[in-house]
Steps between C-alpha positions, in 0.01 A plus 500: 500500500657156455561308822875492570508120545312441175730740315806317634361167380432649155860627480622157610299334223640743245854411611432139397373588152717804422749300294218378275340845477820654361620180326823460697443143620772245417284187488439323169136610500252698706340178622839371611563827683171464688595144595844610623351777713241258637776263606658762726411621847415870521455736794186706542523862627419372852800261479286191446671247269260378230482314171253547216388287210611590148133552414459768769811686382383480137161642602669799665697562182188491283310719745781758497530486122127552448404727789821651640641516851163531676411148383774362729333636813350196678125489534481171693627372832841641598647173622487333159809287458573469871485153654219523754624215718841664552517836673720785377734447797528128423584568135766754598649251745516229231693731269725612784588141594570396140710812438720460807506118505470384137573137597226483762248225430136575430397284794721702734351824363154368585616400850657841565184681390305301757760538777520877455124545485460602135260214424307231686526135406124469548421755230798491259630170366860424411387443141382864484842632600684258270275596211566871557877440508487293180267733306708805592828343389646500852635145495878482488508343152258765368702806597669634188856632510555874464536603136764771466498553123606839373246683291518734206192662348486494121295811425459849641210531748508125573622589848585817690704519817467768765700590807617791715853617574628763740569822313712799603448685827408860421432812703147640509449818702826430677401145594661187356249272327551147371370438148383175344528404134206290378536350153337256262718298262406282203652153537563429131647835391644612837342838423419716802137583426471775758685600813434773751639627830273536803537579868297191587516140381132406508221348294360834382831610347565157350157500334570848362817370330310191381230718342758714320682191374175365356419832336835486320534133408166323540382226736739224616395138511687439825627715785793356699552658843617419852289428806508850648178668612534745209404215266253321728188711524142491381533796265779338298299178495200679354715683245665186368170311496337776297780508238568122499858508630639200688680592824801285594680540832862402553575232754586634844872559560579449132660827380665328202158465336493879452848519353405697188339793674763495776767528228316799352514675839873431517551651153300811592703553818832440324416774250 
């Protein structure tokens, strides 16, 4: 039995290489993609922000390509990639300060960490904090603006969307029951791959519809879903890792990003 923490790390690693596995990356080359991913800050399953070298990410890709998902399960120390001279609480506080006060100076961040007891001046230097802020692109002039480009997939199975809509209320043994319509839609063709009504909107039913969609139309390169618990579970993570599908979550409070599948629900209800 795989340790839950190790499995989560393996799924996290797959999420970084999935676009290369299914050839959906937009960089000019694989090497450039690895460099771009290495330049970003990522969040481990335990909420620790980390960065990795392009060489480490490339190694995970080659390991997965040659040996499969099991090769991504870490066999060394579990804190690899975490700065040892900054605690998890200190790192979280740094990100919190820079998020809420983007114009705050790095020196003031260091001072606040000391004042609030997250670090001690005797054990953590100001240079350490400044280096973490710089290397994780948290300086004001390093924070990139939000890119709101519309997207349109070129080919079928490049990307599928999935969501749930309230269906009709029906009577079962004299009792009114709410139904839920779970569907999968192909982004390029707008084809509804499979849809089914259930009495419960949960991960098990969603995965049933996903399986039937795959049996009809093959494996998608990407799966675009919201942040609901239906789409955030270990079983779905293992499924997508085993078939090489990249999972993309919508941004929180951004319903417009799911406009295509929402429009399909409207059409179904209108008819």
